[in-house]
N, C-alpha and C positions, 0 to 999 in steps of 0.2 A: 847307370849303364845297363845293369841287369834288367831293369824295367823296360828300357828301350828295346833291348834284344828280344825280350819276351813278347813285346808288342809286335815287332817285325815278324817273328815266327808265328804268332797267332793270326796275323793278317795273311801270311803266306799259306797257312793251313786252309784258310777260306778260299784263297785264289787258286791254289794248285789244282790242276785238273779242270780249269775253267772251261776248256773245250771238251766236248763229249765224244767218247769213242763211238764208232758207228753202230756196234751191236747193242748199245744202250739207248739208241734213239727209237722211239716208238712210232709206228706208222700213223700218219694222219688219215682220218677216215675220208675216203673218196667214194662217192656213189657209183656203182657199176652201170647206172642208167645212162651215163654219158657215153658209154660204148655200145649202146643198143643198136646203132646203125652199122656197126662193124661186122663183117663176116669172119669166119674162123681164121682164114689166112691173114686178114688184117689184124686180128687180135694177136695172133702169134708173132707177127712182125713188130707190132707195137710193144708187146711184152719183152721181146728180145732187145729192142732199142732202149727201153727204160732200164732193163736189167744191166746192160753194159754201162750205162751212166751211173747207176747205183753202185756198182762194183768199183768204178774208177773214183767216184766221189768219196766212197768209203775209205779208200787208201789215204786221201788227203785229210779226212777227218781224224783218222787214227794217228797219222803223223803229227797233226796239230795237237792232239791230246797228249801224245808222247812228249812233244817239244814243250808244251805248257808245264808239264810235270817237272821236266828237267830244269827249265828256266826258273820255276818257282822255288825249287830247292836251292839252286845256286844263288838266285837273287836274294833269298832270305838270309843266306849266310854271308855272301860276299858283296852284293851290290843291290841296294834297295830299289833304285829306279828300274832295274831289270824286271821287276814284278809287273810293271805297267806294259810290258810287251806281251803279256798273256792274252789269250782269247783271239777275237777277230774272226770267228768262224760261225757266228750265229745265223747268218744268211745261208751258209752252206748246210748247217744243221736243219734249218727249216726246209730247204730244198730236198734234202735227203729224206726227211719225214714225209714230204709230199710225194716224192717218187715211190717210196715204199707203199704208200697208200694207193697210188695209181696202179702199181704192180698187183696189189691185192684185188683192186677193183676189176682189173682185166681178167684175173684168175676167176673171179666170181662170174663175170660175163661169159667166159668160156664154158663154165659149168652150166649156166642157164641156157646157153645156146646148144648144149650137147655136142660140142666140138669133138670129133673123133680122131683116132690115131692112125687112120688109113693112109694119110699123107704125111710126109716128113715135117712139113711146116705147120701142122695142126696138132694141137695137144688138148687133152681133156682136163688135166689138172696141172698145176705148176710142177715142172720137173727140176727146178733149181731153187735151192733155199737161199733167199736174199742174204741171210746172215752167215752162211757157210760157204767157204771157198771150194772151188772145184778140186783142189789138192793142196798139199803143203808146198810151199815155194821150193823147198829143197828136194822134192820128189822128182828127180830127173825123168824117171820112166813114165810118169803121168802125162808129160807133155805130148800132145798129139802131133802127127805129121812128120816129126823129125827123124832123120836117119842117124847113123852112128856119129857122123861128124857134127850134126846139129846138136846132138845130146852132149857132146863134148863142149860145144860152144855154150850151151845153156849151163852146164856144170861150172864152167869158168865164170859166166855172168853172175851166177848165184854168189860167188865170192867177192864180187865187186862192191864198192861203197856207193850208197844212194847219193843223189838222185839217179835212178836207172830204170830202164824199161826193156822188155823182151817181147817181140812181136813175131807172129808166125802166119803163114799162108797155107792153104790147102795142098799146094804142090810141094810143100816141104821147105820153101824159102823162109828164111828167118833173118832177123836183124836185132842187134842188142846195142844199147847205149848206156853210158854211166858217166858220172862226174859232170863237170862243166866244160863245154867245148871251148877250144882256144880261138876258133874263128867263127863268129856268128854272122858273117856277111850273107851267107846263103842258107843258113839253117836256124831253126827255132831253138831258143834256150831251154825249151821243155824237152825232157828226155823222151817221153812217149811220142811227141810230135816228130822229133828227129828220126826215131826208129821207124815209125810208120811211113814217113816220107821216103826213107832209104829203101824200105821193103817194097813200097808201091812202084818204085822204078824198075823192079825186076819181076814182080808178080802181082796177081789180082787177089782180092779178098784178104788182104793183110789185116789181122786183128791183134789187139793187145792180149798177151798171155799173162804177163806178170809186171807189176810196177813196184819198185822198191822191194819190200819184204812180203808182198802179198800176191797171190794168184787172183787175177780178175777175169779169167777166161770164162766165157759163156758159150757152151756148146751150141 
């Protein structure tokens, strides 16, 4: 009995943390040559598009890594088959590494083309750290655009249980979602998709600010 338990725990130790947290994933090398035909505006737009995807995918990877760790510990002690639920994010990890590489390549292309800061959409060097969030999720004052009522709404959203999402628009419109919806007839089961859909019915330019426990906002 002792030997069997030790075997289970040993295997669990190997399997726990099978999914990799986003900050531990190294960027894949991507040559900046593929962006040589882009002008500065196009480079800035592509950089922003990729960064948004990187931030949102990072949330999923971090959640998977956290879940794997919890399942591994519980599975080792209580239920051996639970260990086989670990992992399943290798494709996402590969995509994340590629996107980080593309972001780095665009940054190099911007430097080579001597893009300047005279226009809001053109930058000379990366202004956002891929592995660093815009703010801590609990920092209510850091959320842009919101009025006092919006900040109260965000403060309340922070206390909710995932899955959840908070989205904002330049005119101060916001929407928040959490938990599993009771009626999916006209809405997506995904918290971010629901929040964006609701926000876009009232405003333009709605973007994700935070998902679950992380800020994914890209200025």
